[in-house]
C-alpha positions in Angstrom: 8.0 4.6 13.6 7.0 4.5 17.2 4.7 7.4 17.7 4.7 10.0 20.6 2.0 8.3 22.7 3.7 4.9 22.7 7.1 6.5 23.4 5.8 8.6 26.3 4.0 5.6 27.8 7.3 3.6 27.9 6.3 1.0 25.2 9.4 1.4 23.0 11.3 -1.6 24.4 8.3 -3.9 24.2 7.5 -2.8 20.6 11.1 -3.2 19.5 11.1 -6.7 21.1 8.0 -7.7 19.2 9.6 -6.4 15.9 12.8 -8.4 16.5 10.9 -11.5 17.5 8.9 -11.3 14.3 12.2 -11.7 12.4 12.9 -8.1 11.4 16.5 -6.7 11.5 16.8 -3.1 12.6 19.1 -1.5 10.1 18.9 2.1 11.5 17.1 3.7 14.4 17.0 7.0 16.2 14.9 9.0 18.6 13.7 12.3 17.1 11.5 15.2 18.1 9.7 16.4 15.0 8.7 20.0 14.5 5.2 20.7 13.2 6.8 21.5 9.9 8.7 18.2 9.8 5.5 16.3 10.5 3.8 18.3 7.8 6.5 17.3 5.3 6.4 13.6 6.4 2.6 13.5 6.1 2.3 15.8 3.0 0.4 13.0 1.2 -2.5 13.7 3.7 -2.3 17.5 3.4 -5.8 17.8 1.8 -7.4 15.6 4.4 -9.4 17.1 7.3 -7.2 15.4 10.0 -3.9 16.7 8.6 -3.5 19.6 11.1 -4.3 17.5 14.1 -1.9 14.7 12.8 0.9 17.2 12.5 0.3 18.6 15.9 0.1 15.1 17.4 3.3 13.9 15.7 5.2 16.9 16.9 4.1 16.7 20.6 6.9 14.4 21.7 9.7 12.2 20.6 9.3 9.4 18.2 11.5 6.5 17.3 12.2 6.2 13.6 13.6 2.9 12.3 14.5 1.1 9.1 13.6 -2.5 9.2 14.7 -5.3 6.9 13.0 -8.7 6.2 11.7 -10.5 3.2 8.2 -9.2 2.6 8.9 -6.5 5.2 6.1 -4.2 4.3 3.3 -6.8 4.3 4.7 -8.6 7.4 5.1 -5.3 9.4 1.6 -4.2 8.5 0.3 -7.6 9.8 2.4 -7.2 13.0 1.1 -3.7 13.7 -2.5 -4.5 13.0 -5.4 -2.4 11.7 -5.1 1.4 12.0 -8.1 1.5 14.4 -6.9 -0.6 17.4 -10.6 -1.6 18.0 -10.3 -3.5 14.7 -6.8 -4.8 15.2 -6.2 -8.5 15.7 -5.3 -9.8 19.1 -1.5 -9.8 19.8 -0.7 -7.0 17.3 1.2 -3.9 18.3 -1.8 -1.6 17.9 -4.1 -4.0 19.9 -1.6 -4.1 22.7 -0.3 -0.5 22.8 -2.6 1.9 20.9 -4.8 4.3 22.8 -7.1 5.3 20.0 -7.4 5.6 16.2 -5.4 8.8 16.4 -2.9 7.6 19.0 -2.3 4.2 17.4 1.3 3.7 18.6 3.1 3.0 15.4 3.4 4.0 11.7 4.3 1.5 9.0 4.9 2.2 5.4 2.3 0.9 3.0 4.6 0.0 0.1 8.2 -0.6 -0.7 8.4 2.7 -2.6 7.0 4.7 0.4 9.3 2.8 2.8 12.3 4.1 0.7 10.9 7.7 0.7 10.0 7.6 4.4 13.3 6.0 5.4 15.2 8.7 3.6 13.2 11.4 5.4 14.9 10.3 8.7 18.2 8.7 7.6 21.0 9.5 5.1 22.7 6.6 3.4 25.7 7.2 5.8 23.5 6.6 8.9 22.1 3.3 7.6 24.0 0.3 8.7 
């Protein structure tokens, strides 16, 4: 997912280019404006954490780009491509090092497991929408 800050700053094309150049196939993609309730559902796993309310407000402040990517070892390879959650700790050349503004506005979200990728993908896309 390309987050509201990266979308608003016009980085969507550059991020998608990096994703494709890294060998990922985009199987489904759309631009969506989440409501605070939608963001709350998506990030429900974090509902007990102190940053949950701020996260939901942030994720609903502007459009995002949701995508389903395909590649062998997709989760591990995508997490390597996006870099550490904190852009100060991200490796040079990663998406977050290049485009994130802060720990909170870190440009992209990537699933942390195949199981969560399936859950998160179905949050945004029905089977009919997937190519």
